[in-house]
MDTraj code that builds the backbone (N, CA, C; nanometers):
import mdtraj as md
import numpy as np

residues = "MET ARG ALA LEU ILE PHE THR VAL MET LEU ILE SER ALA ALA SER VAL PHE ALA ALA PRO LEU PHE THR ASP THR LEU PRO ASP TRP PHE ILE PRO LEU ARG GLU ALA VAL TYR GLU GLN ASN MET THR ALA ASP GLU ILE LEU PRO LEU TYR ARG SER THR VAL ALA ARG THR ASN ALA THR LEU ASP GLY ALA ASP LEU LEU ILE MET LEU SER ARG CYS GLU TYR MET MET GLY ARG ALA TYR SER PHE GLU GLU ARG LYS ASN GLU ALA GLY GLY ARG PHE ASP GLU GLY MET THR TYR ALA GLU ARG ALA LEU GLU ILE ARG PRO SER SER GLU ALA TRP GLN MET LEU ALA".split()
xyz = np.array([
    [11.2266, 9.6809, 13.1756],
    [11.2925, 9.6453, 13.0643],
    [11.3285, 9.7747, 12.9536],
    [11.2087, 9.8568, 12.9555],
    [11.2775, 9.9614, 12.8955],
    [11.4154, 10.0569, 12.8946],
    [11.4074, 10.0698, 13.0394],
    [11.5658, 10.1180, 13.0791],
    [11.6615, 10.0085, 13.0450],
    [11.6558, 9.8731, 13.0004],
    [11.7320, 9.8291, 12.9259],
    [11.7644, 9.8127, 12.7743],
    [11.6716, 9.8360, 12.7040],
    [11.6474, 9.8593, 12.6269],
    [11.7565, 10.0035, 12.5644],
    [11.6908, 10.0777, 12.6068],
    [11.7376, 10.2088, 12.6102],
    [11.9103, 10.2755, 12.6635],
    [11.9283, 10.1411, 12.7477],
    [12.0830, 10.1542, 12.7812],
    [12.1453, 10.0809, 12.6665],
    [12.1376, 9.9764, 12.5966],
    [12.1549, 9.9288, 12.4889],
    [12.1684, 9.9933, 12.3681],
    [12.0312, 10.0528, 12.3161],
    [12.0303, 10.1642, 12.2244],
    [12.1664, 10.2768, 12.2819],
    [12.1742, 10.3232, 12.3250],
    [12.2722, 10.4608, 12.3492],
    [12.3674, 10.3600, 12.3720],
    [12.4632, 10.2706, 12.4373],
    [12.5788, 10.2373, 12.4246],
    [12.6366, 10.1928, 12.2189],
    [12.5067, 10.1298, 12.1732],
    [12.5246, 10.1292, 12.0189],
    [12.5406, 10.2421, 11.9954],
    [12.4328, 10.3997, 11.9840],
    [12.4361, 10.4631, 11.9340],
    [12.5793, 10.5772, 11.9675],
    [12.5976, 10.5252, 12.0769],
    [12.7769, 10.5613, 12.1545],
    [12.8789, 10.5370, 12.0572],
    [12.8391, 10.4183, 11.9484],
    [13.0018, 10.3815, 11.8798],
    [13.0394, 10.4291, 11.7341],
    [12.8760, 10.5137, 11.7190],
    [12.8826, 10.5968, 11.5777],
    [12.9001, 10.7074, 11.5755],
    [12.9545, 10.8109, 11.6831],
    [12.9214, 10.9463, 11.6804],
    [13.0690, 10.9737, 11.7199],
    [13.1271, 11.0857, 11.6628],
    [13.2757, 11.1385, 11.6877],
    [13.2785, 11.1447, 11.8159],
    [13.4325, 11.1201, 11.8062],
    [13.5296, 11.0880, 11.9698],
    [13.5642, 11.2244, 12.0533],
    [13.4200, 11.1947, 12.1816],
    [13.4388, 11.3749, 12.2374],
    [13.6281, 11.4096, 12.2265],
    [13.5841, 11.5113, 12.3602],
    [13.7628, 11.5342, 12.3749],
    [13.8117, 11.4775, 12.4634],
    [13.7092, 11.4414, 12.5607],
    [13.7299, 11.3791, 12.6839],
    [13.7273, 11.2583, 12.7138],
    [13.7483, 11.1609, 12.6148],
    [13.7434, 11.0281, 12.6398],
    [13.7904, 10.9599, 12.7377],
    [13.9460, 10.9409, 12.7559],
    [14.0011, 10.8660, 12.8791],
    [14.0544, 10.9350, 12.9935],
    [14.0417, 11.0960, 12.9588],
    [14.0684, 11.1310, 13.1341],
    [13.9518, 11.3158, 13.0962],
    [13.9331, 11.3629, 13.1961],
    [13.9296, 11.4616, 13.2249],
    [14.0049, 11.5711, 13.2418],
    [14.0296, 11.6868, 13.2150],
    [14.0622, 11.8124, 13.2838],
    [14.1209, 11.7837, 13.3989],
    [14.2617, 11.8174, 13.4181],
    [14.2997, 11.8760, 13.5330],
    [14.2517, 11.9590, 13.6444],
    [14.1927, 12.0448, 13.6088],
    [14.1543, 12.1563, 13.6736],
    [13.9585, 12.1121, 13.6649],
    [13.9295, 11.9910, 13.6370],
    [13.7526, 11.9869, 13.6586],
    [13.8152, 11.8472, 13.7749],
    [13.8604, 11.8405, 13.8025],
    [13.8860, 11.6813, 13.9129],
    [13.8554, 11.7478, 14.0543],
    [13.9439, 11.8578, 14.0920],
    [13.9527, 11.8776, 14.2490],
    [13.7650, 11.9538, 14.2610],
    [13.6804, 11.9738, 14.1976],
    [13.5327, 12.0102, 14.2010],
    [13.4390, 11.8577, 14.2059],
    [13.4833, 11.7387, 14.0960],
    [13.4546, 11.5740, 14.0976],
    [13.4627, 11.5178, 14.2529],
    [13.6738, 11.5542, 14.3229],
    [13.6327, 11.4736, 14.4180],
    [13.6170, 11.5493, 14.5220],
    [13.5668, 11.6684, 14.5124],
    [13.5029, 11.6972, 14.6359],
    [13.3575, 11.7107, 14.6538],
    [13.2896, 11.7121, 14.5626],
    [13.1519, 11.6297, 14.5506],
    [13.1660, 11.5147, 14.6247],
    [13.2270, 11.4232, 14.5458],
    [13.2391, 11.2740, 14.5513],
    [13.2878, 11.2464, 14.7600],
    [13.3831, 11.2461, 14.7742],
    [13.4466, 11.2789, 14.8763],
    [13.3471, 11.2907, 14.9677],
    [13.2566, 11.4130, 14.9639],
    [13.1187, 11.4652, 15.0361],
    [13.1917, 11.4964, 15.2355],
    [13.3267, 11.5766, 15.1913],
    [13.3843, 11.6212, 15.3049],
    [13.3360, 11.7621, 15.3478],
    [13.2613, 11.8425, 15.2408],
    [13.2210, 11.9720, 15.1955],
    [13.0792, 11.9713, 15.1924],
    [13.0436, 12.0930, 15.2438],
    [12.8783, 12.1286, 15.2296],
    [12.9145, 12.1993, 15.1144],
    [12.7880, 12.1657, 15.0163],
    [12.7681, 12.2375, 14.9128],
    [12.7939, 12.3659, 14.9145],
    [12.7513, 12.4526, 15.0055],
    [12.8224, 12.6093, 15.0119],
    [12.9615, 12.6004, 15.0421],
    [13.0180, 12.5218, 15.0363],
    [13.1979, 12.5562, 15.0326],
    [13.2657, 12.4782, 14.9304],
    [13.1302, 12.4155, 14.8207],
    [13.2022, 12.3558, 14.7277],
    [13.1267, 12.4818, 14.5880],
    [13.0397, 12.5345, 14.6696],
    [13.0289, 12.6366, 14.5406],
    [13.1268, 12.7112, 14.4824],
    [13.1905, 12.7822, 14.5646],
    [13.3117, 12.8613, 14.4804],
    [13.4060, 12.7790, 14.3899],
    [13.4165, 12.6602, 14.4505],
    [13.5589, 12.5607, 14.3607],
    [13.4432, 12.5504, 14.2001],
    [13.2961, 12.5168, 14.2594],
    [13.2178, 12.5220, 14.1110],
    [13.2276, 12.6398, 13.9834],
    [13.2040, 12.7421, 14.0964],
    [13.2508, 12.8651, 14.0279],
    [13.3976, 12.8835, 13.9522],
    [13.5137, 12.8627, 13.9914],
    [13.5833, 12.8608, 13.9696],
    [13.6378, 12.7526, 13.8132],
    [13.5787, 12.6694, 13.8426],
    [13.5721, 12.5306, 13.7366],
    [13.4510, 12.5900, 13.5979],
    [13.3337, 12.6507, 13.6138],
    [13.3026, 12.7027, 13.5270],
    [13.3583, 12.7804, 13.4496],
    [13.4188, 12.8890, 13.5113],
    [13.5030, 13.0252, 13.4573],
    [13.6227, 12.9493, 13.3681],
    [13.6842, 12.8403, 13.4229],
    [13.7751, 12.7907, 13.3486],
    [13.7243, 12.7342, 13.2246],
    [13.6314, 12.6121, 13.2420],
    [13.5773, 12.6021, 13.1604],
    [13.5547, 12.6831, 13.0483],
    [13.4608, 12.8131, 13.0998],
    [13.4624, 12.8997, 13.0006],
    [13.5618, 12.9643, 12.8949],
    [13.6696, 12.9704, 12.9309],
    [13.7953, 13.0069, 12.9166],
    [13.8694, 12.9291, 12.8691],
    [13.8633, 12.8060, 12.8057],
    [13.9522, 12.6959, 12.8376],
    [13.8468, 12.6147, 12.6692],
    [13.7513, 12.6238, 12.6956],
    [13.6914, 12.5136, 12.5971],
    [13.5839, 12.6327, 12.4944],
    [13.5109, 12.5608, 12.3611],
    [13.4390, 12.6058, 12.2889],
    [13.3435, 12.4768, 12.2436],
    [13.2436, 12.5028, 12.2178],
    [13.1570, 12.4247, 12.0984],
    [13.0963, 12.3364, 12.1841],
    [13.1114, 12.2207, 12.1622],
    [13.0123, 12.0959, 12.2368],
    [13.1184, 12.0528, 12.3180],
    [13.2597, 12.0717, 12.3124],
    [13.2807, 12.0522, 12.4193],
    [13.3020, 12.1552, 12.5620],
    [13.2522, 12.2801, 12.4929],
    [13.2116, 12.3284, 12.6255],
    [13.1186, 12.3342, 12.7046],
    [13.0092, 12.2867, 12.6097],
    [12.8333, 12.2657, 12.6988],
    [12.8678, 12.1081, 12.7263],
    [12.9493, 12.0484, 12.6986],
    [12.9249, 11.9154, 12.7630],
    [12.9972, 11.9374, 12.9062],
    [13.1545, 12.0399, 12.9299],
    [13.1690, 12.0361, 13.0096],
    [13.0784, 12.1061, 13.1285],
    [13.0413, 12.1837, 13.1018],
    [12.9116, 12.2705, 13.1495],
    [12.7922, 12.1991, 13.2326],
    [12.8060, 12.1053, 13.1599],
    [12.6863, 11.9901, 13.1651],
    [12.7169, 11.9450, 13.3016],
    [12.8658, 11.8755, 13.2587],
    [12.9296, 11.8203, 13.4388],
    [12.9299, 11.8619, 13.5014],
    [12.9549, 11.9715, 13.5033],
    [12.9682, 12.0991, 13.6015],
    [12.8560, 12.1212, 13.6751],
    [12.7604, 12.0845, 13.6019],
    [12.6105, 12.1746, 13.6588],
    [12.5870, 11.9722, 13.7294],
    [12.6223, 11.9077, 13.6753],
    [12.5731, 11.8007, 13.7215],
    [12.6578, 11.7800, 13.9080],
    [12.7838, 11.8125, 13.8645],
    [12.8601, 11.7583, 14.0147],
    [12.7652, 11.9061, 14.1140],
    [12.7219, 12.0019, 14.0729],
    [12.6692, 12.0792, 14.2016],
    [12.5580, 12.0094, 14.2695],
    [12.4646, 11.9802, 14.1339],
    [12.3539, 11.9393, 14.1592],
    [12.3320, 11.8266, 14.2814],
    [12.4844, 11.7524, 14.2327],
    [12.5308, 11.6071, 14.3261],
    [12.5010, 11.6805, 14.4415],
    [12.6121, 11.7936, 14.4759],
    [12.6423, 11.8392, 14.5802],
    [12.5020, 11.8944, 14.7193],
    [12.4292, 11.9604, 14.6304],
    [12.3140, 11.9877, 14.6470],
    [12.1689, 11.8462, 14.7428],
    [12.2304, 11.7598, 14.6705],
    [12.1111, 11.6494, 14.6452],
    [12.1810, 11.5733, 14.7990],
    [12.3251, 11.5643, 14.7779],
    [12.3513, 11.5127, 14.9372],
    [12.2758, 11.5819, 15.0782],
    [12.2607, 11.6902, 15.0254],
    [12.2112, 11.7726, 15.1398],
    [12.0552, 11.7471, 15.1252],
    [11.9944, 11.6974, 15.0565],
    [11.8706, 11.6915, 15.0208],
    [11.7989, 11.8260, 15.0040],
    [11.8866, 11.9067, 14.9151],
    [11.8624, 12.0596, 14.8904],
    [11.8083, 12.0382, 14.7402],
    [11.6177, 11.9861, 14.7465],
    [11.5690, 11.9344, 14.6132],
    [11.5875, 12.0042, 14.5601],
    [11.5268, 12.1340, 14.5510],
    [11.4845, 12.2699, 14.4617],
    [11.6093, 12.3136, 14.3764],
    [11.7180, 12.3018, 14.4745],
    [11.8746, 12.3772, 14.4399],
    [11.8710, 12.2399, 14.3038],
    [11.9137, 12.1583, 14.3712],
    [11.9878, 11.9973, 14.3095],
    [11.8868, 12.0348, 14.1517],
    [11.7327, 11.9770, 14.1843],
    [11.6478, 11.9857, 14.0416],
    [11.7105, 12.0939, 13.9522],
    [11.7450, 12.2308, 14.0027],
    [11.7995, 12.3211, 13.9073],
    [11.8788, 12.3132, 13.8873],
    [12.0133, 12.2834, 13.9246],
    [12.1393, 12.2437, 13.8439],
    [12.1213, 12.1031, 13.7588],
    [12.0369, 11.9972, 13.7855],
    [12.0315, 11.8952, 13.7094],
    [11.9500, 11.9070, 13.5609],
    [11.8597, 12.0440, 13.5897],
    [11.8034, 12.0642, 13.4580],
    [11.8937, 12.1903, 13.3781],
    [11.9377, 12.2541, 13.4599],
    [12.0722, 12.3256, 13.3356],
    [12.1612, 12.2406, 13.2965],
    [12.1926, 12.0898, 13.3422],
    [12.3089, 12.0437, 13.2794],
    [12.1739, 11.9941, 13.1647],
    [12.1503, 11.9794, 13.1769],
    [12.0454, 11.8426, 13.0729],
    [12.0333, 11.9576, 12.9771],
    [11.9872, 12.0837, 12.9918],
    [12.0099, 12.1923, 12.8587],
    [12.1091, 12.1818, 12.7859],
    [12.2675, 12.2019, 12.8904],
    [12.3733, 12.2002, 12.8136],
    [12.4086, 12.1173, 12.7293],
    [12.3320, 11.9794, 12.7679],
    [12.3605, 11.8573, 12.6786],
    [12.3145, 11.8630, 12.5904],
    [12.1736, 11.8953, 12.5597],
    [12.1187, 11.8660, 12.4889],
    [12.1234, 11.9906, 12.3514],
    [12.1837, 12.1106, 12.4321],
    [12.2837, 12.2055, 12.3044],
    [12.3693, 12.1053, 12.2453],
    [12.4870, 12.0581, 12.3034],
    [12.5817, 12.0172, 12.2757],
    [12.5745, 11.8990, 12.1584],
    [12.4285, 11.8185, 12.2088],
    [12.3842, 11.7103, 12.0581],
    [12.3594, 11.7964, 11.9680],
    [12.2734, 11.9143, 11.9519],
    [12.2373, 11.9800, 11.8371],
    [12.3960, 12.0049, 11.8269],
    [12.4806, 12.0720, 11.8212],
    [12.6264, 12.0825, 11.7723],
    [12.6739, 11.9539, 11.6747],
    [12.7138, 11.8685, 11.7813],
    [12.8150, 11.7511, 11.7377],
    [12.7291, 11.6330, 11.8422],
    [12.6537, 11.5306, 11.8071],
    [12.6541, 11.4145, 11.8489],
    [12.7214, 11.3680, 11.9346],
    [12.7330, 11.3229, 12.0402],
    [12.8164, 11.2193, 12.1282],
    [12.8301, 11.1333, 12.2102],
    [12.8585, 11.0155, 12.2380],
    [12.8454, 10.9911, 12.3590],
    [12.8450, 11.0138, 12.4972],
    [12.9776, 11.1344, 12.4815],
    [12.9494, 11.2207, 12.6252],
    [12.8142, 11.3082, 12.6570],
    [12.8084, 11.3518, 12.5292],
    [12.6772, 11.4631, 12.5339],
    [12.5893, 11.3584, 12.5805],
    [12.5183, 11.2172, 12.5139],
    [12.4246, 11.1736, 12.5537],
    [12.4223, 11.0808, 12.7221],
    [12.5653, 11.0867, 12.7478],
    [12.5770, 11.0244, 12.8798],
    [12.5722, 11.1215, 12.9848],
    [12.5842, 11.2536, 12.9512],
    [12.5436, 11.3938, 13.0724],
    [12.3860, 11.3960, 13.0654],
    [12.2733, 11.3409, 12.9434],
    [12.1556, 11.3803, 12.9042],
    [12.0920, 11.2844, 12.9862],
    [12.1548, 11.1986, 12.9999],
    [12.0996, 11.0603, 13.0763],
    [12.1060, 11.0628, 13.1898],
])
top = md.Topology()
chain = top.add_chain()
for i, resn in enumerate(residues, 1):
    res = top.add_residue(resn, chain, resSeq=i)
    for name in ("N", "CA", "C"):
        top.add_atom(name, md.element.get_by_symbol(name[0]), res)
traj = md.Trajectory(xyz[None], top)
């Protein structure tokens, strides 16, 4: 019941926040990382260079809350890659870092995207 209430509150709150940068689509340079993680055809160690290049592109392209949200997404993806291999310590570290980025983004500019990454 608490989870349902939280979800309804999150959806309601999301409608009053400023629109995030990537509301409909993600940047084309993020898609290969996302696909590599979800397709599960590569090991986490094979995905790591793709993660690093995506983080580098994120740092070179974005700033402010948008930067932090996308870094949160990158950490989440790498966390998923480790999680699929049951590498819990490494996955947990990535998920924690992703949450930290999302919290920092919320301090700059509340948005549904930042709340989603924090959740």
